[in-house]
ROBA-264782 format. One line per field, with one value per residue: residue in three letters; z, x, y of N, C-alpha, C, O in turn. Coordinates in nm, 4 decimals, always signed. Each point is the difference from the previous one (the first is absolute). Layout:
N
type = [ala_...] .
nc3 = [Z_...] .
nc1 = [X_...] .
nc2 = [Y_...] .
cac3 = [Z_...] .
cac1 = [X_...] .
cac2 = [Y_...] .
cc3 = [Z_...] .
cc1 = [X_...] .
cc2 = [Y_...] .
oc3 = [Z_...] .
oc1 = [X_...] .
oc2 = [Y_...] .
% end
This chain:
183
type = [met_arg_thr_arg_leu_lys_ile_leu_leu_leu_ile_ala_ser_leu_ser_leu_ala_ala_cys_ser_arg_trp_asn_asp_leu_pro_leu_leu_gln_ile_asp_leu_ala_ala_leu_gly_pro_thr_gln_val_ala_gln_gln_arg_met_gln_leu_thr_trp_arg_gly_glu_thr_his_val_leu_glu_asn_val_ile_glu_ser_ser_pro_asp_ser_leu_gln_val_val_gly_leu_ala_met_gly_leu_arg_val_tyr_ser_phe_ser_tyr_asp_gly_his_thr_leu_gln_thr_gly_pro_gly_tyr_leu_pro_thr_gly_leu_ser_glu_gln_arg_ile_leu_asn_asp_leu_leu_leu_ile_his_met_pro_leu_thr_ser_leu_glu_gln_ala_leu_pro_ala_gly_trp_lys_ile_lys_asp_leu_val_ala_asp_thr_gly_leu_lys_thr_arg_gln_leu_trp_gln_gly_asn_asp_met_ala_ile_glu_val_gln_tyr_gln_ser_glu_thr_pro_trp_gln_gly_arg_ser_val_leu_ile_asn_his_arg_his_asp_tyr_gln_leu_ile_leu_asp_ser_ala_ser_glu_ser] .
nc3 = [-1.9673_+0.1745_-0.0151_-0.1339_+0.0847_+0.1297_-0.1021_-0.0725_+0.1558_+0.0463_-0.1401_+0.0178_+0.1634_-0.0341_-0.1140_+0.1075_+0.1168_-0.1240_-0.0222_+0.1887_+0.0203_+0.0935_+0.1162_+0.0328_+0.1479_-0.1048_+0.0569_+0.1093_-0.1541_+0.2080_-0.0495_+0.1001_-0.0567_-0.2107_+0.0630_-0.0220_+0.1392_+0.1551_-0.1485_+0.1500_-0.1510_+0.0800_-0.0760_-0.0426_-0.0038_-0.1249_+0.0275_-0.1455_+0.0438_-0.2106_-0.0046_+0.0411_+0.1553_-0.0198_+0.1730_-0.0484_+0.1179_-0.0281_-0.0174_+0.0369_-0.0600_+0.0612_-0.1385_+0.1438_+0.1667_+0.0889_-0.1275_+0.1747_-0.1060_+0.1127_-0.1193_+0.0761_+0.0356_+0.0675_+0.0001_-0.1982_+0.0663_-0.0402_+0.1528_-0.1082_+0.0830_-0.0990_+0.0873_-0.1395_-0.1092_+0.1217_+0.2246_-0.1637_+0.1991_-0.1175_+0.0587_+0.1974_-0.1560_+0.0144_-0.0703_-0.0176_-0.0844_-0.0210_+0.1839_-0.0484_+0.0886_-0.1591_-0.0610_+0.1258_-0.0259_-0.1779_+0.0285_+0.1094_-0.1248_-0.1277_+0.1277_+0.0462_-0.1743_+0.1074_-0.0308_+0.1449_+0.1952_+0.0218_+0.0438_+0.2122_+0.1083_-0.0535_-0.0364_-0.1007_-0.0613_+0.1701_+0.0247_+0.0983_+0.0477_+0.0635_+0.0645_-0.0628_+0.1454_-0.1225_-0.0425_-0.1956_-0.0683_+0.1114_-0.1867_+0.0609_-0.1170_-0.0160_-0.0598_-0.1322_+0.0128_-0.1782_+0.0834_+0.0022_+0.1112_+0.0547_+0.1124_+0.0355_+0.1019_-0.0246_+0.1631_-0.0422_+0.1913_+0.1393_-0.1249_+0.0908_-0.1373_+0.1105_-0.1116_-0.0259_-0.1729_+0.0515_-0.1588_+0.0459_-0.0915_+0.0871_+0.2124_-0.0831_+0.0673_+0.1598_+0.0067_+0.1389_-0.0240_+0.1469_-0.0440_+0.1068_-0.0222_-0.0098_-0.2153] .
nc1 = [+2.1279_+0.0756_+0.2147_+0.0432_-0.0296_+0.1652_+0.1762_-0.0170_+0.0287_+0.2122_+0.1119_-0.0387_+0.1098_+0.2143_+0.0218_-0.0260_+0.1764_+0.1550_-0.0636_+0.1056_-0.2159_+0.0656_-0.0788_+0.2069_-0.1495_+0.0514_+0.2140_-0.1816_-0.0027_+0.0386_-0.1552_+0.1840_+0.1177_+0.0558_+0.1888_+0.1248_-0.1694_+0.1514_+0.0830_-0.1510_+0.1232_-0.2013_+0.1725_-0.2193_+0.1974_-0.1667_+0.1650_-0.1123_+0.1187_-0.0220_-0.1901_+0.1370_-0.0762_+0.0381_+0.0456_-0.0583_+0.1891_-0.1722_+0.2170_-0.1908_+0.2116_-0.1893_+0.1652_-0.0131_+0.0813_-0.1926_+0.1233_-0.1364_+0.1540_-0.1843_+0.1500_-0.2105_+0.1626_-0.2144_-0.0682_-0.0715_+0.2094_-0.1899_-0.0914_+0.1682_-0.1508_+0.1810_-0.1564_+0.1646_-0.0770_+0.1729_+0.0196_+0.0677_-0.1024_+0.1552_-0.1935_+0.0834_+0.0768_-0.2240_+0.0977_-0.2261_+0.0738_+0.1430_+0.0618_-0.1063_+0.2059_+0.1569_+0.0420_+0.1419_+0.2218_+0.1091_+0.0519_+0.1887_+0.1875_+0.0490_+0.1001_+0.2192_+0.1302_+0.0698_-0.2194_-0.0856_-0.0443_-0.1987_-0.1800_-0.0037_-0.1201_-0.2110_+0.0627_+0.1800_-0.1775_+0.0795_-0.1495_-0.0507_-0.1064_-0.0885_-0.0386_-0.1530_+0.0285_-0.1480_+0.1145_+0.0755_-0.0929_+0.1900_+0.0010_+0.1498_+0.0195_+0.0887_+0.0378_-0.0195_+0.0507_+0.0235_+0.2083_-0.1953_+0.1042_-0.0736_-0.0522_-0.0760_-0.0075_-0.1004_+0.0994_+0.1677_-0.0892_+0.0333_+0.1524_-0.0422_-0.1706_+0.0368_-0.1955_+0.1949_-0.1127_+0.1779_-0.0660_+0.1246_-0.0840_+0.1020_-0.0312_-0.1704_-0.0249_-0.0143_-0.0694_+0.0189_-0.0911_+0.0946_-0.1214_+0.1985_-0.1442_+0.2243_+0.0109] .
nc2 = [-2.7767_-0.1209_-0.0607_-0.1749_-0.2057_-0.0778_-0.0925_-0.2126_-0.1592_-0.0544_-0.1339_-0.2204_-0.1073_-0.0592_-0.1919_-0.1941_-0.0750_-0.1049_-0.2140_-0.0563_-0.0629_-0.1933_+0.1723_-0.0783_-0.0767_+0.1918_-0.0363_-0.0765_+0.1620_-0.0736_+0.1530_-0.0801_+0.1812_-0.0583_-0.1048_+0.1868_+0.0557_+0.0562_-0.1480_-0.0758_-0.1124_-0.0610_-0.1203_-0.0009_-0.1064_+0.0875_-0.1511_+0.1290_-0.1884_+0.0765_+0.1225_+0.1715_-0.1447_+0.2204_-0.1356_+0.2108_-0.0179_+0.1394_+0.0505_+0.1130_+0.0450_+0.1043_+0.0626_+0.1683_-0.1291_-0.0786_-0.1401_-0.0360_-0.1229_-0.0661_-0.1191_-0.0234_-0.1519_+0.0010_+0.2144_-0.0767_+0.0430_+0.1129_+0.1357_+0.1007_+0.1443_+0.0894_+0.1359_+0.0594_-0.1782_-0.0791_+0.0007_-0.1375_+0.0111_-0.1123_-0.1022_-0.0645_-0.1413_-0.0093_+0.1868_-0.0133_-0.1940_+0.1715_-0.1111_+0.1915_+0.0161_-0.0321_-0.2117_-0.1222_+0.0271_-0.0856_-0.2174_-0.0525_+0.0049_-0.1793_-0.1528_-0.0049_-0.0489_+0.1838_+0.0244_+0.1472_-0.0997_-0.1029_+0.1265_+0.0718_-0.1562_+0.0538_-0.2129_+0.0872_+0.1223_+0.1229_-0.1658_+0.1950_-0.1942_+0.1968_-0.2108_+0.1522_-0.1695_-0.1134_-0.1866_+0.0831_-0.1930_-0.0437_+0.1257_-0.1557_+0.1908_-0.2073_+0.2133_-0.1822_+0.2187_-0.1370_-0.0073_-0.1152_+0.1649_+0.2061_-0.1883_+0.2091_-0.1998_+0.1997_-0.1164_+0.1451_+0.0720_-0.1700_+0.1051_+0.2000_+0.0486_-0.1893_-0.0183_-0.1151_+0.0911_-0.1265_+0.1463_-0.1811_+0.1876_+0.1777_+0.0648_+0.1198_+0.2153_-0.1574_+0.2125_-0.1752_+0.2057_-0.1406_+0.1852_-0.0051_+0.1716_+0.0201_+0.0589] .
cac3 = [-0.0557_+0.0956_+0.0047_-0.1197_+0.0199_+0.0972_-0.0665_-0.0944_+0.0781_+0.0519_-0.1122_-0.0342_+0.1067_-0.0124_-0.1213_+0.0298_+0.0920_-0.0759_-0.0857_+0.0824_-0.0087_+0.1354_+0.0689_+0.1437_+0.0707_+0.0808_+0.1397_+0.0080_+0.0821_+0.0509_+0.1291_+0.0952_+0.0906_-0.0469_+0.0727_+0.1252_+0.1192_+0.0208_+0.0299_-0.0098_-0.0390_-0.0214_-0.1223_-0.0485_-0.1444_-0.0748_-0.1325_-0.0940_-0.1065_-0.0635_+0.0361_+0.1416_+0.0929_+0.1189_+0.0995_+0.0762_+0.0945_-0.0132_+0.0922_-0.0779_+0.0788_-0.0844_+0.0641_-0.1070_-0.0705_-0.0305_-0.0022_+0.0419_-0.0222_+0.0284_-0.0427_+0.0657_-0.0337_+0.1010_+0.0933_-0.0656_-0.0773_-0.1437_-0.0514_+0.0813_-0.0693_+0.0404_-0.1169_+0.0431_-0.1069_-0.1137_+0.0033_+0.0605_+0.0701_+0.0274_+0.0990_-0.0400_-0.0253_-0.0820_-0.1020_-0.1172_-0.1195_-0.0764_+0.0902_+0.0611_+0.0967_-0.0746_-0.0477_+0.1177_+0.0408_-0.0938_+0.0215_+0.1234_-0.0280_-0.0839_+0.0836_+0.1138_-0.0227_-0.0646_-0.1454_-0.0502_+0.0206_-0.1007_-0.1320_-0.0101_+0.0044_-0.1133_-0.1158_-0.1244_-0.0609_+0.1007_+0.0600_+0.1065_+0.0274_+0.0982_-0.0344_+0.1193_-0.0304_+0.0687_+0.1409_+0.0618_+0.0021_-0.1061_-0.0786_-0.0545_-0.1192_-0.0489_-0.1436_-0.0794_-0.1315_-0.0062_+0.0651_+0.1451_+0.0566_+0.1369_+0.0519_+0.1437_+0.0412_+0.1434_+0.0560_+0.1170_-0.0337_+0.0109_-0.0159_+0.1276_+0.0728_-0.0911_-0.1106_-0.1308_-0.0927_-0.1110_-0.1103_-0.0912_-0.1284_-0.0735_+0.0540_+0.0269_+0.1395_+0.0812_+0.1365_+0.0867_+0.1268_+0.1072_+0.0845_+0.1250_+0.0415_+0.1446_+0.0330] .
cac1 = [-0.1321_-0.0824_+0.0467_-0.0535_-0.1435_-0.0151_+0.0370_-0.1075_-0.1156_+0.0322_-0.0086_-0.1424_-0.0639_+0.0446_-0.0609_-0.1401_-0.0051_+0.0332_-0.1130_-0.1167_-0.0488_+0.0058_+0.1249_-0.0210_-0.0097_+0.1219_-0.0218_-0.0612_+0.0657_-0.1228_+0.0079_-0.0755_-0.0766_-0.1395_-0.0728_-0.0490_+0.0807_+0.0461_-0.1001_+0.0418_-0.1119_+0.0227_-0.0697_+0.0019_+0.0153_-0.0196_+0.0579_-0.0238_+0.0971_+0.0483_-0.0861_+0.0110_-0.0407_+0.0851_-0.0527_+0.1074_-0.0360_+0.0826_-0.0058_+0.0438_+0.0066_+0.0301_+0.0219_+0.0214_+0.1276_+0.0396_-0.0989_+0.0650_-0.0901_+0.0488_-0.0953_+0.0241_-0.0822_+0.0199_+0.1020_+0.1284_+0.0076_+0.0038_+0.0649_-0.0047_+0.0633_-0.0295_-0.0035_-0.0023_-0.0586_+0.0919_+0.0876_-0.0545_+0.1000_-0.0615_+0.0624_-0.0019_-0.1325_-0.0121_-0.1023_+0.0106_+0.0575_-0.0927_-0.0690_+0.1051_-0.0409_-0.0419_-0.1366_-0.0874_-0.0036_-0.0829_-0.1400_-0.0460_-0.0135_-0.1188_-0.1184_-0.0107_+0.0334_-0.1011_+0.0079_+0.0853_+0.1401_+0.0325_+0.0054_+0.1291_+0.1103_-0.0012_+0.0818_-0.0710_-0.0692_-0.0857_-0.1012_-0.0778_-0.1248_-0.0913_-0.1417_-0.0810_-0.1285_-0.1167_+0.0096_+0.1020_+0.1277_+0.0885_+0.0871_+0.1148_+0.0524_+0.1299_+0.0069_+0.1195_-0.0585_-0.1424_-0.0195_-0.0060_+0.1017_-0.0360_-0.1264_-0.0197_-0.1398_-0.0066_-0.1259_-0.0254_+0.0288_+0.1431_+0.0784_+0.0629_-0.0991_-0.0851_+0.0551_+0.0352_+0.0355_+0.0819_+0.0108_+0.1070_-0.0315_+0.1232_+0.0710_-0.1027_-0.0150_-0.0966_+0.0441_-0.1104_+0.0493_-0.0938_+0.0814_-0.0493_+0.0965_+0.0153_+0.0122] .
cac2 = [+0.0189_+0.0723_+0.1380_+0.0671_+0.0194_+0.1078_+0.1256_+0.0328_+0.0443_+0.1320_+0.0944_+0.0144_+0.0776_+0.1386_+0.0550_+0.0280_+0.1139_+0.1212_+0.0330_+0.0302_+0.1382_+0.0518_+0.0295_-0.0036_+0.1269_+0.0154_+0.0355_+0.1323_+0.1004_+0.0602_+0.0687_-0.0818_+0.0857_-0.0009_-0.1047_+0.0557_-0.0273_-0.1365_-0.1008_-0.1390_-0.0869_-0.1418_-0.0374_-0.1376_+0.0106_-0.1243_+0.0190_-0.1092_+0.0232_-0.1228_-0.1109_-0.0322_+0.1039_+0.0103_+0.0931_+0.0616_+0.1056_+0.1198_+0.1121_+0.1158_+0.1225_+0.1156_+0.1295_+0.0975_-0.0139_-0.1375_-0.1071_-0.1239_-0.1126_-0.1344_-0.1025_-0.1286_-0.1164_-0.1041_+0.0443_+0.0251_+0.1239_-0.0229_+0.1192_+0.1217_+0.1108_+0.1370_+0.0868_+0.1399_+0.0802_-0.0037_-0.1169_-0.1213_-0.0811_-0.1295_-0.0860_-0.1411_-0.0538_-0.1202_+0.0223_-0.0868_+0.0595_+0.0820_+0.0922_+0.0815_+0.1013_+0.1196_-0.0189_+0.0069_+0.1401_+0.0754_-0.0386_+0.0642_+0.1430_+0.0189_-0.0183_+0.0915_+0.1414_+0.0849_+0.0047_+0.1089_-0.0393_-0.1011_+0.0659_+0.0695_-0.0960_-0.0932_+0.0376_+0.0317_-0.1133_-0.0620_+0.0889_-0.0638_+0.0697_-0.0580_+0.0004_-0.0191_-0.0641_+0.0563_-0.0383_+0.0835_-0.0700_+0.0461_-0.0869_+0.0729_-0.0669_+0.0443_-0.0272_+0.0284_+0.0282_-0.0345_-0.1301_+0.0018_-0.0885_-0.0376_+0.0531_-0.0185_+0.0135_+0.0262_-0.0458_+0.0841_+0.1388_+0.0262_-0.1228_-0.0352_-0.0793_-0.0759_-0.0788_+0.0547_-0.1075_+0.0475_-0.0952_+0.0382_-0.0638_-0.0269_-0.1154_-0.0997_-0.0403_+0.0739_+0.0241_+0.0432_+0.0507_+0.0306_+0.0864_+0.0557_+0.1001_+0.0155_+0.1419] .
cc3 = [+0.0937_+0.0065_-0.1193_+0.0170_+0.0978_-0.0632_-0.0981_+0.0724_+0.0572_-0.1093_-0.0391_+0.1035_-0.0100_-0.1229_+0.0236_+0.0926_-0.0735_-0.0867_+0.0786_-0.0144_+0.1341_+0.0395_+0.1491_+0.0546_+0.0857_+0.1448_+0.0058_+0.0958_+0.0523_+0.1362_+0.0993_+0.1001_-0.0392_+0.0676_+0.1334_+0.1168_+0.0110_+0.0337_-0.0227_-0.0357_-0.0066_-0.1190_-0.0235_-0.1514_-0.0613_-0.1430_-0.0841_-0.1239_-0.0498_+0.0484_+0.1465_+0.0832_+0.1245_+0.0939_+0.0858_+0.0987_-0.0188_+0.1233_-0.0770_+0.0902_-0.0933_+0.0884_-0.1131_-0.0766_-0.0247_+0.0021_+0.0306_-0.0171_+0.0337_-0.0397_+0.0586_-0.0545_+0.1004_+0.0928_-0.0604_-0.0803_-0.1477_-0.0688_+0.1063_-0.0804_+0.0650_-0.1240_+0.0493_-0.1030_-0.1257_-0.0090_+0.0752_+0.0607_+0.0372_+0.1042_-0.0478_-0.0200_-0.0954_-0.1035_-0.1150_-0.1187_-0.0758_+0.0854_+0.0752_+0.1020_-0.0714_-0.0480_+0.1160_+0.0461_-0.0934_+0.0182_+0.1255_-0.0198_-0.0848_+0.0814_+0.0986_-0.0300_-0.0591_-0.1505_-0.0502_+0.0167_-0.1034_-0.1386_-0.0218_-0.0106_-0.1230_-0.1137_-0.1213_-0.0572_+0.0955_+0.0490_+0.1019_+0.0202_+0.1036_-0.0513_+0.1277_-0.0415_+0.0757_+0.1493_+0.0757_+0.0059_-0.1288_-0.0705_-0.0573_-0.1176_-0.0417_-0.1442_-0.0515_-0.1414_+0.0041_+0.0698_+0.1518_+0.0539_+0.1361_+0.0366_+0.1488_+0.0300_+0.1516_+0.0501_+0.1334_-0.0377_+0.0081_-0.0150_+0.1293_+0.0882_-0.1035_-0.1145_-0.1237_-0.0865_-0.1173_-0.1023_-0.0957_-0.1301_-0.0750_+0.0463_+0.0485_+0.1444_+0.0689_+0.1432_+0.0788_+0.1335_+0.0939_+0.1064_+0.1265_+0.0507_+0.1511_+0.0408_-0.0350] .
cc1 = [-0.0899_+0.0389_-0.0523_-0.1482_-0.0258_+0.0310_-0.1085_-0.1250_+0.0229_-0.0111_-0.1449_-0.0728_+0.0369_-0.0613_-0.1454_-0.0136_+0.0278_-0.1165_-0.1235_-0.0395_+0.0119_+0.1431_-0.0301_-0.0099_+0.1253_-0.0369_-0.0527_+0.0782_-0.1104_+0.0232_-0.0893_-0.0798_-0.1477_-0.0824_-0.0539_+0.0888_+0.0370_-0.1163_+0.0581_-0.1233_+0.0489_-0.0849_+0.0126_+0.0012_-0.0161_+0.0428_-0.0276_+0.0828_+0.0502_-0.0768_+0.0052_-0.0446_+0.0867_-0.0632_+0.1168_-0.0592_+0.0988_-0.0149_+0.0597_-0.0056_+0.0385_+0.0177_+0.0244_+0.1315_+0.0442_-0.1203_+0.0771_-0.1004_+0.0733_-0.1102_+0.0383_-0.0935_+0.0355_+0.1166_+0.1363_-0.0061_+0.0148_+0.0670_-0.0055_+0.0688_-0.0374_+0.0169_-0.0126_-0.0634_+0.0850_+0.0784_-0.0675_+0.1157_-0.0679_+0.0794_-0.0038_-0.1437_+0.0039_-0.1102_+0.0165_+0.0590_-0.1074_-0.0780_+0.1072_-0.0590_-0.0476_-0.1439_-0.0998_-0.0130_-0.0884_-0.1478_-0.0556_-0.0173_-0.1242_-0.1280_-0.0175_+0.0191_-0.1177_+0.0267_+0.0968_+0.1485_+0.0440_+0.0113_+0.1346_+0.1174_+0.0087_+0.0902_-0.0882_-0.0626_-0.0934_-0.1010_-0.0794_-0.1278_-0.0790_-0.1420_-0.0784_-0.1361_-0.1120_+0.0028_+0.0995_+0.1355_+0.0764_+0.0697_+0.1101_+0.0534_+0.1316_+0.0128_+0.1390_-0.0499_-0.1490_-0.0330_-0.0037_+0.0978_-0.0427_-0.1317_-0.0071_-0.1466_-0.0015_-0.1376_-0.0301_+0.0435_+0.1479_+0.0777_+0.0682_-0.0932_-0.0821_+0.0779_+0.0256_+0.0438_+0.0757_+0.0102_+0.1060_-0.0218_+0.1268_+0.0683_-0.0952_+0.0030_-0.1017_+0.0519_-0.1201_+0.0609_-0.1168_+0.0803_-0.0743_+0.1070_+0.0002_+0.0038_-0.1263] .
cc2 = [+0.0810_+0.1468_+0.0783_+0.0301_+0.1138_+0.1353_+0.0428_+0.0494_+0.1393_+0.1057_+0.0233_+0.0844_+0.1472_+0.0664_+0.0350_+0.1194_+0.1307_+0.0450_+0.0413_+0.1462_+0.0704_+0.0332_-0.0093_+0.1410_+0.0140_+0.0312_+0.1426_+0.0888_+0.0904_+0.0645_-0.0733_+0.0833_+0.0033_-0.1095_+0.0501_-0.0361_-0.1480_-0.0920_-0.1388_-0.0816_-0.1438_-0.0399_-0.1499_+0.0111_-0.1389_+0.0267_-0.1233_+0.0293_-0.1343_-0.1230_-0.0396_+0.1191_-0.0086_+0.1017_+0.0469_+0.0998_+0.1137_+0.0864_+0.1163_+0.1233_+0.1140_+0.1221_+0.0987_-0.0157_-0.1439_-0.0938_-0.1278_-0.1128_-0.1292_-0.0960_-0.1340_-0.1062_-0.1087_+0.0342_+0.0272_+0.1293_-0.0346_+0.1190_+0.1083_+0.1084_+0.1314_+0.0874_+0.1429_+0.0930_-0.0002_-0.1296_-0.1144_-0.0793_-0.1318_-0.0768_-0.1437_-0.0485_-0.1167_+0.0163_-0.0986_+0.0758_+0.0771_+0.0983_+0.0773_+0.0964_+0.1256_-0.0137_+0.0085_+0.1446_+0.0817_-0.0338_+0.0670_+0.1503_+0.0272_-0.0132_+0.1153_+0.1486_+0.0775_+0.0111_+0.1069_-0.0330_-0.1019_+0.0616_+0.0667_-0.0971_-0.0898_+0.0482_+0.0306_-0.1272_-0.0726_+0.1026_-0.0807_+0.0796_-0.0773_+0.0148_-0.0276_-0.0535_+0.0710_-0.0302_+0.0869_-0.0670_+0.0281_-0.1162_+0.0879_-0.0803_+0.0648_-0.0462_+0.0274_+0.0165_-0.0291_-0.1316_+0.0156_-0.1040_-0.0546_+0.0666_-0.0313_+0.0251_+0.0142_-0.0424_+0.0672_+0.1417_+0.0356_-0.1304_-0.0445_-0.0819_-0.0760_-0.0611_+0.0856_-0.1174_+0.0623_-0.1118_+0.0532_-0.0770_-0.0398_-0.1280_-0.1085_-0.0501_+0.0892_+0.0061_+0.0510_+0.0402_+0.0245_+0.0741_+0.0425_+0.0936_+0.0106_+0.1465_+0.0739] .
oc3 = [-0.0447_+0.0097_+0.0152_-0.0332_-0.0223_+0.0232_-0.0054_-0.0447_+0.0010_+0.0227_-0.0242_-0.0359_+0.0120_+0.0047_-0.0417_-0.0179_+0.0292_-0.0244_-0.0582_-0.0153_+0.0098_-0.0396_+0.0439_-0.0479_+0.0846_+0.0307_-0.0489_+0.1113_-0.0779_+0.0779_-0.0077_+0.0673_+0.0835_-0.0025_+0.0641_-0.0179_-0.0688_+0.0828_-0.0784_+0.0567_-0.0398_-0.0115_+0.0109_-0.0591_+0.0338_-0.0701_+0.0349_-0.0698_+0.0788_+0.0215_+0.0395_-0.0394_+0.0587_-0.0441_+0.0568_-0.0167_+0.0058_+0.0573_-0.0479_+0.0638_-0.0656_+0.0994_-0.1148_-0.1094_-0.0523_+0.0597_-0.0702_+0.0438_-0.0391_+0.0400_-0.0122_-0.0384_+0.0082_+0.0369_+0.0698_-0.0631_-0.0399_-0.0998_+0.0926_-0.0706_+0.0719_-0.0893_+0.0860_+0.0110_-0.1077_-0.1091_+0.1066_-0.0699_+0.0706_+0.0142_-0.1128_+0.0656_-0.0449_-0.0077_-0.0382_-0.0075_-0.0204_-0.0532_+0.0533_-0.0013_+0.0460_+0.0097_-0.0128_+0.0309_+0.0461_-0.0061_-0.0015_+0.0510_+0.0261_-0.0284_+0.0178_+0.0716_-0.0746_-0.0446_-0.0895_-0.0864_-0.0519_-0.0765_-0.1094_-0.0555_-0.0242_-0.0283_-0.0004_+0.0062_-0.0422_+0.0080_-0.0061_-0.0141_+0.0114_-0.0509_+0.0812_-0.0848_+0.0881_+0.0799_+0.1230_+0.0347_-0.1033_+0.0594_-0.0516_+0.0080_-0.0091_-0.0294_+0.0409_-0.0630_+0.0854_-0.0115_+0.0597_-0.0309_+0.0287_-0.0379_+0.0428_-0.0360_+0.0721_-0.0573_+0.0729_-0.1055_-0.0637_+0.0537_+0.0087_+0.1006_-0.0945_+0.0063_-0.0369_+0.0464_-0.0712_+0.0333_-0.0596_-0.0088_-0.0712_-0.0818_+0.0584_+0.0260_-0.0474_+0.0531_-0.0342_+0.0650_-0.0318_+0.0631_+0.0000_+0.0309_+0.0648_+0.1191_+0.0207] .
oc1 = [-0.0717_-0.0861_-0.0417_-0.0455_-0.0886_-0.0711_-0.0357_-0.0638_-0.0917_-0.0578_-0.0402_-0.0815_-0.0862_-0.0350_-0.0461_-0.0887_-0.0622_-0.0168_-0.0995_+0.0851_-0.0262_+0.0940_-0.1101_+0.0664_+0.0263_-0.1155_+0.0641_+0.0325_-0.0630_+0.0830_-0.1225_-0.0884_-0.0858_-0.1229_-0.0804_+0.1149_-0.0568_-0.0851_+0.0929_-0.1073_+0.1130_-0.1155_+0.1079_-0.0930_+0.0708_-0.0601_+0.0420_-0.0220_+0.0304_+0.0581_-0.0633_+0.0179_+0.0165_-0.0470_+0.0737_-0.1123_+0.1212_-0.1084_+0.1132_-0.1016_+0.1041_-0.0702_+0.0161_+0.0148_+0.1093_-0.1039_+0.0952_-0.1144_+0.1149_-0.1152_+0.1147_-0.1134_+0.1148_+0.0786_+0.0895_-0.1011_+0.0953_+0.0700_-0.0810_+0.0977_-0.0993_+0.0796_-0.0831_+0.0114_-0.0468_+0.0223_-0.0584_+0.0944_-0.1008_+0.1211_-0.0410_-0.0928_+0.1066_-0.0908_+0.1121_-0.0113_-0.1105_-0.0610_+0.0936_-0.1192_-0.0932_-0.0779_-0.1064_-0.1101_-0.0873_-0.0845_-0.1117_-0.0956_-0.0731_-0.0989_-0.1116_-0.0548_-0.0802_+0.1145_+0.0800_+0.0807_+0.1114_+0.0898_+0.0559_+0.1042_+0.1038_+0.0064_-0.1196_+0.0589_-0.0755_+0.0301_-0.0073_-0.0017_+0.0100_-0.0382_+0.0409_-0.0677_+0.0259_-0.0534_+0.0046_+0.0992_-0.0589_+0.0269_-0.0266_+0.0122_+0.0109_-0.0127_+0.0651_-0.0440_-0.0714_-0.1121_+0.0894_-0.0102_+0.0174_-0.0276_+0.0328_-0.0550_+0.0466_-0.1020_-0.0903_+0.0595_+0.0434_-0.0415_+0.0475_+0.0434_-0.0506_+0.1219_-0.0794_+0.0704_-0.0540_+0.0350_-0.0165_+0.0308_+0.0017_+0.0421_+0.0424_+0.0127_-0.0334_+0.0530_-0.0572_+0.0672_-0.0913_+0.0889_-0.1216_+0.1112_-0.1046_-0.0037_-0.0084] .
oc2 = [+0.0895_+0.0874_+0.1148_+0.1094_+0.0825_+0.0977_+0.1177_+0.0953_+0.0821_+0.1063_+0.1138_+0.0850_+0.0871_+0.1179_+0.1063_+0.0834_+0.1022_+0.1194_+0.0432_+0.0877_+0.1199_-0.0689_+0.0334_+0.0919_-0.0856_+0.0295_+0.0930_-0.0413_+0.0716_-0.0469_+0.0086_-0.0530_+0.0288_+0.0054_-0.0676_-0.0405_-0.0849_+0.0325_-0.0195_+0.0202_-0.0281_+0.0410_-0.0582_+0.0548_-0.0949_+0.0814_-0.1104_+0.0990_-0.0895_-0.1063_-0.0979_+0.1153_-0.1069_+0.1049_-0.0807_+0.0477_-0.0208_+0.0105_-0.0067_+0.0276_-0.0037_+0.0187_-0.0414_+0.0545_-0.0217_+0.0281_-0.0341_+0.0129_-0.0205_+0.0172_-0.0431_+0.0286_-0.0437_-0.0873_+0.0476_+0.0309_-0.0669_-0.0170_-0.0046_-0.0246_+0.0104_-0.0291_+0.0292_+0.1220_+0.0370_-0.0525_+0.0194_-0.0368_+0.0002_+0.0168_-0.0272_+0.0475_-0.0423_-0.0829_-0.0336_+0.1223_-0.0503_+0.0927_-0.0596_+0.0304_+0.0660_+0.0949_+0.0608_+0.0455_+0.0735_+0.0892_+0.0518_+0.0584_+0.0955_+0.0676_+0.0489_+0.0837_-0.0562_-0.0071_-0.0272_+0.0343_+0.0076_-0.0352_-0.0071_+0.0348_-0.0617_+0.1196_-0.0291_-0.1079_-0.0877_+0.1191_-0.1228_+0.1223_-0.1221_+0.1054_-0.0831_+0.0582_+0.0819_+0.0769_-0.0040_+0.0641_+0.0317_-0.1044_+0.1085_-0.1223_+0.1223_-0.1189_+0.0962_-0.0962_+0.0525_-0.0496_+0.0598_-0.1187_-0.1184_+0.1138_-0.1106_+0.1041_-0.0883_+0.0383_-0.0410_+0.0217_+0.0960_-0.1027_-0.1132_-0.0560_+0.0604_-0.0158_+0.0866_-0.0897_+0.0846_-0.1132_+0.1065_-0.1189_-0.1004_-0.0817_-0.0997_-0.1197_+0.1086_-0.0976_+0.1035_-0.0801_+0.0761_-0.0571_+0.0191_-0.0428_-0.0051_+0.0309_+0.1211] .
% end
């Protein structure tokens, strides 16, 4: 009986996912040279997802040909990955089910990459735009068709210094990054 219930729940979940108006954003293929010269940033990441808030520490190193990220929680490695603009290589980690290195990478790229680089990397049906408030601070919006999928609110002039808030409307989570660049 339990096996039947599990199978029925799985079928129902897959059916609902198939009917969704959303498609996942694929791994962005992007020229990392657009990030500029090599820099290292420490980031405090607060992730609110599925009713829980998790605080992680990121170390992110970008160079013109690679992006290296290590995420720690209470001294334990939660994830690590490297990305060359095309291929994502992941290391050992303990991510919760449903959260992936690819999603974290895409979120970091959406926050840090220049708009023109992102526009070139997005698949058909997706668009991105930056809006600038009277204060001079920026909001970035990622749209799939007529639906806003992700919004990034910048609370400083550069995402490498200060706070950025990413709201993923599709997967119903919020990511707050407090960054301090060492370069």
